[in-house]
HTML snippet that shows the backbone in 3Dmol.js (N, CA, C, O; Angstrom):
<script src="https://3Dmol.org/build/3Dmol-min.js"></script>
<div id="view" style="width:600px;height:400px;position:relative"></div>
<script>
const pdb = `
ATOM      1  N   MET A   1      51.903 111.269 125.041  1.00  0.00           N
ATOM      2  CA  MET A   1      53.236 111.137 124.482  1.00  0.00           C
ATOM      3  C   MET A   1      53.858 112.498 124.190  1.00  0.00           C
ATOM      4  O   MET A   1      55.078 112.643 124.272  1.00  0.00           O
ATOM      5  N   VAL A   2      53.050 113.494 123.852  1.00  0.00           N
ATOM      6  CA  VAL A   2      53.570 114.814 123.518  1.00  0.00           C
ATOM      7  C   VAL A   2      54.262 115.446 124.726  1.00  0.00           C
ATOM      8  O   VAL A   2      55.274 116.131 124.572  1.00  0.00           O
ATOM      9  N   ASN A   3      53.729 115.222 125.914  1.00  0.00           N
ATOM     10  CA  ASN A   3      54.260 115.847 127.118  1.00  0.00           C
ATOM     11  C   ASN A   3      55.343 115.030 127.814  1.00  0.00           C
ATOM     12  O   ASN A   3      55.872 115.468 128.836  1.00  0.00           O
ATOM     13  N   GLU A   4      55.682 113.869 127.296  1.00  0.00           N
ATOM     14  CA  GLU A   4      56.714 113.030 127.908  1.00  0.00           C
ATOM     15  C   GLU A   4      58.079 113.684 127.772  1.00  0.00           C
ATOM     16  O   GLU A   4      58.417 114.217 126.715  1.00  0.00           O
ATOM     17  N   LYS A   5      58.858 113.641 128.835  1.00  0.00           N
ATOM     18  CA  LYS A   5      60.225 114.178 128.777  1.00  0.00           C
ATOM     19  C   LYS A   5      61.170 113.181 128.119  1.00  0.00           C
ATOM     20  O   LYS A   5      62.138 113.572 127.467  1.00  0.00           O
ATOM     21  N   GLU A   6      60.890 111.902 128.292  1.00  0.00           N
ATOM     22  CA  GLU A   6      61.686 110.848 127.656  1.00  0.00           C
ATOM     23  C   GLU A   6      61.162 110.635 126.236  1.00  0.00           C
ATOM     24  O   GLU A   6      59.977 110.821 125.958  1.00  0.00           O
ATOM     25  N   ARG A   7      62.047 110.251 125.370  1.00  0.00           N
ATOM     26  CA  ARG A   7      61.646 109.966 123.998  1.00  0.00           C
ATOM     27  C   ARG A   7      60.698 108.774 123.982  1.00  0.00           C
ATOM     28  O   ARG A   7      60.994 107.741 124.582  1.00  0.00           O
ATOM     29  N   ALA A   8      59.575 108.903 123.310  1.00  0.00           N
ATOM     30  CA  ALA A   8      58.573 107.846 123.260  1.00  0.00           C
ATOM     31  C   ALA A   8      58.341 107.434 121.806  1.00  0.00           C
ATOM     32  O   ALA A   8      58.410 108.258 120.895  1.00  0.00           O
ATOM     33  N   PHE A   9      58.067 106.165 121.611  1.00  0.00           N
ATOM     34  CA  PHE A   9      57.784 105.645 120.275  1.00  0.00           C
ATOM     35  C   PHE A   9      56.396 105.037 120.268  1.00  0.00           C
ATOM     36  O   PHE A   9      55.936 104.490 121.270  1.00  0.00           O
ATOM     37  N   HIS A  10      55.747 105.139 119.144  1.00  0.00           N
ATOM     38  CA  HIS A  10      54.422 104.551 119.002  1.00  0.00           C
ATOM     39  C   HIS A  10      54.317 103.961 117.605  1.00  0.00           C
ATOM     40  O   HIS A  10      54.372 104.683 116.610  1.00  0.00           O
ATOM     41  N   ASP A  11      54.168 102.665 117.539  1.00  0.00           N
ATOM     42  CA  ASP A  11      53.941 101.992 116.260  1.00  0.00           C
ATOM     43  C   ASP A  11      52.448 101.726 116.138  1.00  0.00           C
ATOM     44  O   ASP A  11      51.832 101.171 117.048  1.00  0.00           O
ATOM     45  N   GLN A  12      51.877 102.119 115.027  1.00  0.00           N
ATOM     46  CA  GLN A  12      50.450 101.913 114.807  1.00  0.00           C
ATOM     47  C   GLN A  12      50.270 101.153 113.504  1.00  0.00           C
ATOM     48  O   GLN A  12      50.620 101.648 112.433  1.00  0.00           O
ATOM     49  N   PHE A  13      49.727  99.959 113.600  1.00  0.00           N
ATOM     50  CA  PHE A  13      49.471  99.162 112.410  1.00  0.00           C
ATOM     51  C   PHE A  13      48.030  99.395 111.983  1.00  0.00           C
ATOM     52  O   PHE A  13      47.098  99.235 112.772  1.00  0.00           O
ATOM     53  N   MET A  14      47.864  99.776 110.718  1.00  0.00           N
ATOM     54  CA  MET A  14      46.537 100.067 110.181  1.00  0.00           C
ATOM     55  C   MET A  14      46.411  99.451 108.794  1.00  0.00           C
ATOM     56  O   MET A  14      47.392  99.310 108.064  1.00  0.00           O
ATOM     57  N   THR A  15      45.195  99.093 108.456  1.00  0.00           N
ATOM     58  CA  THR A  15      44.932  98.598 107.107  1.00  0.00           C
ATOM     59  C   THR A  15      44.691  99.792 106.185  1.00  0.00           C
ATOM     60  O   THR A  15      44.442 100.905 106.648  1.00  0.00           O
ATOM     61  N   ASN A  16      44.766  99.552 104.886  1.00  0.00           N
ATOM     62  CA  ASN A  16      44.503 100.627 103.923  1.00  0.00           C
ATOM     63  C   ASN A  16      43.104 101.196 104.115  1.00  0.00           C
ATOM     64  O   ASN A  16      42.908 102.407 104.016  1.00  0.00           O
ATOM     65  N   SER A  17      42.124 100.325 104.392  1.00  0.00           N
ATOM     66  CA  SER A  17      40.756 100.823 104.566  1.00  0.00           C
ATOM     67  C   SER A  17      40.640 101.703 105.807  1.00  0.00           C
ATOM     68  O   SER A  17      39.870 102.664 105.798  1.00  0.00           O
ATOM     69  N   GLN A  18      41.380 101.405 106.876  1.00  0.00           N
ATOM     70  CA  GLN A  18      41.370 102.261 108.058  1.00  0.00           C
ATOM     71  C   GLN A  18      41.978 103.628 107.743  1.00  0.00           C
ATOM     72  O   GLN A  18      41.467 104.655 108.189  1.00  0.00           O
ATOM     73  N   ILE A  19      43.061 103.640 106.981  1.00  0.00           N
ATOM     74  CA  ILE A  19      43.687 104.906 106.593  1.00  0.00           C
ATOM     75  C   ILE A  19      42.727 105.727 105.737  1.00  0.00           C
ATOM     76  O   ILE A  19      42.638 106.944 105.893  1.00  0.00           O
ATOM     77  N   GLU A  20      42.013 105.063 104.838  1.00  0.00           N
ATOM     78  CA  GLU A  20      41.037 105.756 103.993  1.00  0.00           C
ATOM     79  C   GLU A  20      39.948 106.411 104.845  1.00  0.00           C
ATOM     80  O   GLU A  20      39.553 107.546 104.576  1.00  0.00           O
ATOM     81  N   ILE A  21      39.461 105.708 105.865  1.00  0.00           N
ATOM     82  CA  ILE A  21      38.425 106.252 106.748  1.00  0.00           C
ATOM     83  C   ILE A  21      38.964 107.465 107.508  1.00  0.00           C
ATOM     84  O   ILE A  21      38.313 108.509 107.546  1.00  0.00           O
ATOM     85  N   TRP A  22      40.136 107.335 108.106  1.00  0.00           N
ATOM     86  CA  TRP A  22      40.749 108.445 108.854  1.00  0.00           C
ATOM     87  C   TRP A  22      40.958 109.648 107.944  1.00  0.00           C
ATOM     88  O   TRP A  22      40.612 110.774 108.302  1.00  0.00           O
ATOM     89  N   ALA A  23      41.527 109.408 106.765  1.00  0.00           N
ATOM     90  CA  ALA A  23      41.804 110.506 105.834  1.00  0.00           C
ATOM     91  C   ALA A  23      40.514 111.239 105.478  1.00  0.00           C
ATOM     92  O   ALA A  23      40.477 112.469 105.472  1.00  0.00           O
ATOM     93  N   ASN A  24      39.474 110.498 105.187  1.00  0.00           N
ATOM     94  CA  ASN A  24      38.191 111.091 104.819  1.00  0.00           C
ATOM     95  C   ASN A  24      37.636 111.929 105.968  1.00  0.00           C
ATOM     96  O   ASN A  24      37.216 113.067 105.754  1.00  0.00           O
ATOM     97  N   LYS A  25      37.631 111.387 107.169  1.00  0.00           N
ATOM     98  CA  LYS A  25      37.077 112.106 108.325  1.00  0.00           C
ATOM     99  C   LYS A  25      37.900 113.350 108.685  1.00  0.00           C
ATOM    100  O   LYS A  25      37.353 114.322 109.206  1.00  0.00           O
ATOM    101  N   LEU A  26      39.202 113.324 108.414  1.00  0.00           N
ATOM    102  CA  LEU A  26      40.070 114.454 108.751  1.00  0.00           C
ATOM    103  C   LEU A  26      40.223 115.454 107.610  1.00  0.00           C
ATOM    104  O   LEU A  26      40.890 116.478 107.766  1.00  0.00           O
ATOM    105  N   GLY A  27      39.605 115.161 106.460  1.00  0.00           N
ATOM    106  CA  GLY A  27      39.663 116.096 105.336  1.00  0.00           C
ATOM    107  C   GLY A  27      40.933 116.003 104.508  1.00  0.00           C
ATOM    108  O   GLY A  27      41.414 117.011 103.990  1.00  0.00           O
ATOM    109  N   TYR A  28      41.483 114.790 104.378  1.00  0.00           N
ATOM    110  CA  TYR A  28      42.695 114.582 103.583  1.00  0.00           C
ATOM    111  C   TYR A  28      42.398 113.713 102.371  1.00  0.00           C
ATOM    112  O   TYR A  28      41.483 112.890 102.388  1.00  0.00           O
ATOM    113  N   ASN A  29      43.186 113.908 101.319  1.00  0.00           N
ATOM    114  CA  ASN A  29      43.143 113.053 100.131  1.00  0.00           C
ATOM    115  C   ASN A  29      44.331 112.112 100.168  1.00  0.00           C
ATOM    116  O   ASN A  29      45.419 112.499 100.594  1.00  0.00           O
ATOM    117  N   ILE A  30      44.135 110.888  99.728  1.00  0.00           N
ATOM    118  CA  ILE A  30      45.237 109.933  99.623  1.00  0.00           C
ATOM    119  C   ILE A  30      45.864 110.115  98.250  1.00  0.00           C
ATOM    120  O   ILE A  30      45.220 109.892  97.225  1.00  0.00           O
ATOM    121  N   GLU A  31      47.125 110.521  98.245  1.00  0.00           N
ATOM    122  CA  GLU A  31      47.836 110.746  96.988  1.00  0.00           C
ATOM    123  C   GLU A  31      48.581 109.491  96.537  1.00  0.00           C
ATOM    124  O   GLU A  31      48.760 109.267  95.340  1.00  0.00           O
ATOM    125  N   LEU A  32      49.015 108.674  97.500  1.00  0.00           N
ATOM    126  CA  LEU A  32      49.822 107.506  97.164  1.00  0.00           C
ATOM    127  C   LEU A  32      49.689 106.442  98.243  1.00  0.00           C
ATOM    128  O   LEU A  32      49.772 106.746  99.433  1.00  0.00           O
ATOM    129  N   PHE A  33      49.484 105.204  97.831  1.00  0.00           N
ATOM    130  CA  PHE A  33      49.558 104.030  98.680  1.00  0.00           C
ATOM    131  C   PHE A  33      50.582 103.096  98.047  1.00  0.00           C
ATOM    132  O   PHE A  33      50.435 102.743  96.877  1.00  0.00           O
ATOM    133  N   GLU A  34      51.588 102.692  98.762  1.00  0.00           N
ATOM    134  CA  GLU A  34      52.554 101.714  98.256  1.00  0.00           C
ATOM    135  C   GLU A  34      52.752 100.638  99.317  1.00  0.00           C
ATOM    136  O   GLU A  34      52.825 100.934 100.509  1.00  0.00           O
ATOM    137  N   THR A  35      52.837  99.399  98.875  1.00  0.00           N
ATOM    138  CA  THR A  35      53.098  98.301  99.803  1.00  0.00           C
ATOM    139  C   THR A  35      54.589  98.230 100.100  1.00  0.00           C
ATOM    140  O   THR A  35      55.401  98.790  99.364  1.00  0.00           O
ATOM    141  N   GLY A  36      54.941  97.552 101.165  1.00  0.00           N
ATOM    142  CA  GLY A  36      56.346  97.444 101.548  1.00  0.00           C
ATOM    143  C   GLY A  36      57.174  96.587 100.615  1.00  0.00           C
ATOM    144  O   GLY A  36      58.396  96.729 100.559  1.00  0.00           O
ATOM    145  N   SER A  37      56.520  95.695  99.880  1.00  0.00           N
ATOM    146  CA  SER A  37      57.265  94.781  99.026  1.00  0.00           C
ATOM    147  C   SER A  37      57.497  95.301  97.608  1.00  0.00           C
ATOM    148  O   SER A  37      58.290  94.729  96.860  1.00  0.00           O
ATOM    149  N   LYS A  38      56.813  96.378  97.235  1.00  0.00           N
ATOM    150  CA  LYS A  38      56.929  96.905  95.871  1.00  0.00           C
ATOM    151  C   LYS A  38      57.953  98.036  95.819  1.00  0.00           C
ATOM    152  O   LYS A  38      57.759  99.064  96.467  1.00  0.00           O
ATOM    153  N   PRO A  39      59.046  97.868  95.058  1.00  0.00           N
ATOM    154  CA  PRO A  39      60.004  98.968  94.894  1.00  0.00           C
ATOM    155  C   PRO A  39      59.359 100.124  94.128  1.00  0.00           C
ATOM    156  O   PRO A  39      58.788  99.925  93.056  1.00  0.00           O
ATOM    157  N   PHE A  40      59.456 101.345  94.693  1.00  0.00           N
ATOM    158  CA  PHE A  40      58.856 102.518  94.044  1.00  0.00           C
ATOM    159  C   PHE A  40      59.706 103.777  94.218  1.00  0.00           C
ATOM    160  O   PHE A  40      59.373 104.818  93.653  1.00  0.00           O
ATOM    161  N   ILE A  41      60.789 103.706  94.984  1.00  0.00           N
ATOM    162  CA  ILE A  41      61.618 104.872  95.256  1.00  0.00           C
ATOM    163  C   ILE A  41      62.733 104.944  94.215  1.00  0.00           C
ATOM    164  O   ILE A  41      63.558 104.032  94.153  1.00  0.00           O
ATOM    165  N   PRO A  42      62.788 105.999  93.394  1.00  0.00           N
ATOM    166  CA  PRO A  42      63.843 106.103  92.377  1.00  0.00           C
ATOM    167  C   PRO A  42      65.232 106.174  93.033  1.00  0.00           C
ATOM    168  O   PRO A  42      65.440 106.908  93.998  1.00  0.00           O
ATOM    169  N   LEU A  43      66.167 105.400  92.490  1.00  0.00           N
ATOM    170  CA  LEU A  43      67.532 105.364  93.011  1.00  0.00           C
ATOM    171  C   LEU A  43      68.507 105.938  91.996  1.00  0.00           C
ATOM    172  O   LEU A  43      68.355 105.723  90.794  1.00  0.00           O
ATOM    173  N   ARG A  44      69.499 106.661  92.472  1.00  0.00           N
ATOM    174  CA  ARG A  44      70.544 107.201  91.585  1.00  0.00           C
ATOM    175  C   ARG A  44      71.558 106.136  91.219  1.00  0.00           C
ATOM    176  O   ARG A  44      72.167 106.182  90.150  1.00  0.00           O
ATOM    177  N   HIS A  45      71.738 105.161  92.128  1.00  0.00           N
ATOM    178  CA  HIS A  45      72.667 104.060  91.860  1.00  0.00           C
ATOM    179  C   HIS A  45      72.145 102.818  92.562  1.00  0.00           C
ATOM    180  O   HIS A  45      71.261 102.925  93.412  1.00  0.00           O
ATOM    181  N   SER A  46      72.661 101.654  92.234  1.00  0.00           N
ATOM    182  CA  SER A  46      72.181 100.417  92.838  1.00  0.00           C
ATOM    183  C   SER A  46      72.510 100.383  94.334  1.00  0.00           C
ATOM    184  O   SER A  46      73.482 100.987  94.787  1.00  0.00           O
ATOM    185  N   VAL A  47      71.680  99.665  95.079  1.00  0.00           N
ATOM    186  CA  VAL A  47      71.830  99.546  96.528  1.00  0.00           C
ATOM    187  C   VAL A  47      71.769  98.073  96.899  1.00  0.00           C
ATOM    188  O   VAL A  47      70.865  97.359  96.465  1.00  0.00           O
ATOM    189  N   ALA A  48      72.731  97.610  97.703  1.00  0.00           N
ATOM    190  CA  ALA A  48      72.734  96.236  98.197  1.00  0.00           C
ATOM    191  C   ALA A  48      72.519  96.270  99.711  1.00  0.00           C
ATOM    192  O   ALA A  48      73.251  96.946 100.434  1.00  0.00           O
ATOM    193  N   LEU A  49      71.509  95.537 100.182  1.00  0.00           N
ATOM    194  CA  LEU A  49      71.215  95.464 101.608  1.00  0.00           C
ATOM    195  C   LEU A  49      72.030  94.349 102.257  1.00  0.00           C
ATOM    196  O   LEU A  49      72.513  93.446 101.574  1.00  0.00           O
ATOM    197  N   ASP A  50      72.178  94.418 103.575  1.00  0.00           N
ATOM    198  CA  ASP A  50      72.942  93.406 104.301  1.00  0.00           C
ATOM    199  C   ASP A  50      72.417  91.999 104.076  1.00  0.00           C
ATOM    200  O   ASP A  50      73.198  91.049 104.036  1.00  0.00           O
ATOM    201  N   GLY A  51      71.101  91.848 103.930  1.00  0.00           N
ATOM    202  CA  GLY A  51      70.502  90.523 103.745  1.00  0.00           C
ATOM    203  C   GLY A  51      70.678  89.959 102.350  1.00  0.00           C
ATOM    204  O   GLY A  51      70.254  88.835 102.081  1.00  0.00           O
ATOM    205  N   GLY A  52      71.298  90.722 101.454  1.00  0.00           N
ATOM    206  CA  GLY A  52      71.535  90.230 100.099  1.00  0.00           C
ATOM    207  C   GLY A  52      70.599  90.796  99.052  1.00  0.00           C
ATOM    208  O   GLY A  52      70.845  90.618  97.859  1.00  0.00           O
ATOM    209  N   THR A  53      69.539  91.469  99.452  1.00  0.00           N
ATOM    210  CA  THR A  53      68.620  92.076  98.489  1.00  0.00           C
ATOM    211  C   THR A  53      69.317  93.228  97.781  1.00  0.00           C
ATOM    212  O   THR A  53      69.996  94.040  98.409  1.00  0.00           O
ATOM    213  N   GLU A  54      69.141  93.289  96.461  1.00  0.00           N
ATOM    214  CA  GLU A  54      69.732  94.368  95.671  1.00  0.00           C
ATOM    215  C   GLU A  54      68.654  95.103  94.899  1.00  0.00           C
ATOM    216  O   GLU A  54      67.746  94.492  94.335  1.00  0.00           O
ATOM    217  N   PHE A  55      68.767  96.423  94.882  1.00  0.00           N
ATOM    218  CA  PHE A  55      67.854  97.271  94.128  1.00  0.00           C
ATOM    219  C   PHE A  55      68.661  97.990  93.062  1.00  0.00           C
ATOM    220  O   PHE A  55      69.754  98.488  93.332  1.00  0.00           O
ATOM    221  N   GLU A  56      68.122  98.044  91.848  1.00  0.00           N
ATOM    222  CA  GLU A  56      68.819  98.708  90.732  1.00  0.00           C
ATOM    223  C   GLU A  56      68.270 100.111  90.475  1.00  0.00           C
ATOM    224  O   GLU A  56      68.929 101.102  90.789  1.00  0.00           O
ATOM    225  N   ASP A  57      67.079 100.196  89.912  1.00  0.00           N
ATOM    226  CA  ASP A  57      66.492 101.477  89.527  1.00  0.00           C
ATOM    227  C   ASP A  57      65.500 102.015  90.565  1.00  0.00           C
ATOM    228  O   ASP A  57      65.374 103.224  90.760  1.00  0.00           O
ATOM    229  N   LEU A  58      64.803 101.087  91.223  1.00  0.00           N
ATOM    230  CA  LEU A  58      63.805 101.448  92.225  1.00  0.00           C
ATOM    231  C   LEU A  58      64.060 100.662  93.501  1.00  0.00           C
ATOM    232  O   LEU A  58      64.453  99.497  93.446  1.00  0.00           O
ATOM    233  N   GLY A  59      63.838 101.293  94.649  1.00  0.00           N
ATOM    234  CA  GLY A  59      63.997 100.628  95.935  1.00  0.00           C
ATOM    235  C   GLY A  59      62.718 100.707  96.736  1.00  0.00           C
ATOM    236  O   GLY A  59      61.756 101.353  96.319  1.00  0.00           O
ATOM    237  N   SER A  60      62.700 100.046  97.896  1.00  0.00           N
ATOM    238  CA  SER A  60      61.547 100.111  98.790  1.00  0.00           C
ATOM    239  C   SER A  60      62.032 100.195 100.230  1.00  0.00           C
ATOM    240  O   SER A  60      63.187  99.889 100.529  1.00  0.00           O
ATOM    241  N   LEU A  61      61.140 100.611 101.112  1.00  0.00           N
ATOM    242  CA  LEU A  61      61.474 100.722 102.529  1.00  0.00           C
ATOM    243  C   LEU A  61      61.213  99.425 103.282  1.00  0.00           C
ATOM    244  O   LEU A  61      61.631  99.286 104.432  1.00  0.00           O
ATOM    245  N   GLY A  62      60.528  98.472 102.652  1.00  0.00           N
ATOM    246  CA  GLY A  62      60.163  97.245 103.348  1.00  0.00           C
ATOM    247  C   GLY A  62      58.943  97.448 104.227  1.00  0.00           C
ATOM    248  O   GLY A  62      58.588  96.566 105.008  1.00  0.00           O
ATOM    249  N   GLN A  63      58.304  98.588 104.109  1.00  0.00           N
ATOM    250  CA  GLN A  63      57.113  98.928 104.885  1.00  0.00           C
ATOM    251  C   GLN A  63      56.212  99.778 104.010  1.00  0.00           C
ATOM    252  O   GLN A  63      56.694 100.543 103.175  1.00  0.00           O
ATOM    253  N   GLY A  64      54.925  99.650 104.194  1.00  0.00           N
ATOM    254  CA  GLY A  64      53.985 100.426 103.402  1.00  0.00           C
ATOM    255  C   GLY A  64      54.143 101.922 103.627  1.00  0.00           C
ATOM    256  O   GLY A  64      54.570 102.359 104.696  1.00  0.00           O
ATOM    257  N   VAL A  65      53.794 102.699 102.611  1.00  0.00           N
ATOM    258  CA  VAL A  65      53.895 104.156 102.674  1.00  0.00           C
ATOM    259  C   VAL A  65      52.585 104.746 102.156  1.00  0.00           C
ATOM    260  O   VAL A  65      52.030 104.283 101.160  1.00  0.00           O
ATOM    261  N   CYS A  66      52.109 105.769 102.845  1.00  0.00           N
ATOM    262  CA  CYS A  66      50.911 106.488 102.409  1.00  0.00           C
ATOM    263  C   CYS A  66      51.212 107.975 102.471  1.00  0.00           C
ATOM    264  O   CYS A  66      51.716 108.472 103.479  1.00  0.00           O
ATOM    265  N   ILE A  67      50.903 108.682 101.394  1.00  0.00           N
ATOM    266  CA  ILE A  67      51.083 110.132 101.362  1.00  0.00           C
ATOM    267  C   ILE A  67      49.704 110.773 101.278  1.00  0.00           C
ATOM    268  O   ILE A  67      48.901 110.453 100.402  1.00  0.00           O
ATOM    269  N   LEU A  68      49.447 111.695 102.220  1.00  0.00           N
ATOM    270  CA  LEU A  68      48.171 112.398 102.283  1.00  0.00           C
ATOM    271  C   LEU A  68      48.369 113.882 101.988  1.00  0.00           C
ATOM    272  O   LEU A  68      49.411 114.451 102.312  1.00  0.00           O
ATOM    273  N   THR A  69      47.370 114.502 101.375  1.00  0.00           N
ATOM    274  CA  THR A  69      47.370 115.950 101.210  1.00  0.00           C
ATOM    275  C   THR A  69      46.052 116.485 101.768  1.00  0.00           C
ATOM    276  O   THR A  69      45.023 115.812 101.708  1.00  0.00           O
ATOM    277  N   LYS A  70      46.096 117.692 102.307  1.00  0.00           N
ATOM    278  CA  LYS A  70      44.906 118.319 102.880  1.00  0.00           C
ATOM    279  C   LYS A  70      43.933 118.672 101.775  1.00  0.00           C
ATOM    280  O   LYS A  70      44.303 119.310 100.789  1.00  0.00           O
ATOM    281  N   ASN A  71      42.688 118.253 101.942  1.00  0.00           N
ATOM    282  CA  ASN A  71      41.627 118.567 100.987  1.00  0.00           C
ATOM    283  C   ASN A  71      41.244 120.032 101.174  1.00  0.00           C
ATOM    284  O   ASN A  71      40.792 120.423 102.251  1.00  0.00           O
ATOM    285  N   THR A  72      41.420 120.839 100.138  1.00  0.00           N
ATOM    286  CA  THR A  72      41.120 122.267 100.248  1.00  0.00           C
ATOM    287  C   THR A  72      39.640 122.571 100.043  1.00  0.00           C
ATOM    288  O   THR A  72      39.198 123.702 100.242  1.00  0.00           O
ATOM    289  N   ASN A  73      38.875 121.548  99.641  1.00  0.00           N
ATOM    290  CA  ASN A  73      37.446 121.728  99.450  1.00  0.00           C
ATOM    291  C   ASN A  73      36.703 120.535 100.032  1.00  0.00           C
ATOM    292  O   ASN A  73      36.073 119.783  99.288  1.00  0.00           O
ATOM    293  N   PRO A  74      36.763 120.340 101.367  1.00  0.00           N
ATOM    294  CA  PRO A  74      36.126 119.164 101.970  1.00  0.00           C
ATOM    295  C   PRO A  74      34.612 119.217 101.885  1.00  0.00           C
ATOM    296  O   PRO A  74      34.008 120.290 101.876  1.00  0.00           O
ATOM    297  N   LEU A  75      34.014 118.037 101.824  1.00  0.00           N
ATOM    298  CA  LEU A  75      32.558 117.943 101.848  1.00  0.00           C
ATOM    299  C   LEU A  75      32.056 118.264 103.242  1.00  0.00           C
ATOM    300  O   LEU A  75      32.679 117.868 104.227  1.00  0.00           O
ATOM    301  N   LYS A  76      30.976 118.952 103.340  1.00  0.00           N
ATOM    302  CA  LYS A  76      30.436 119.303 104.663  1.00  0.00           C
ATOM    303  C   LYS A  76      29.164 118.584 104.924  1.00  0.00           C
ATOM    304  O   LYS A  76      28.565 118.754 105.986  1.00  0.00           O
TER     305      LYS A  76
END
`;
const viewer = $3Dmol.createViewer("view");
viewer.addModel(pdb, "pdb");
viewer.setStyle({}, {cartoon: {color: "spectrum"}});
viewer.zoomTo();
viewer.render();
</script>
């Protein structure tokens, strides 16, 4: 995909346990796991989606989010 001249997309569905395994093997720490249904993004003002869903103080992407940081002291 890196060498493709045309724009390419790749969707990869993974479970939390798969992400944990990958992160561990690659030397990353999991800083945050959020599900798609739980609002966790701070909003400055309320947001109304086309489907009728409204968010007041916190919003969500409708998809899970994982934030990783590089482990500066990995186990060897």
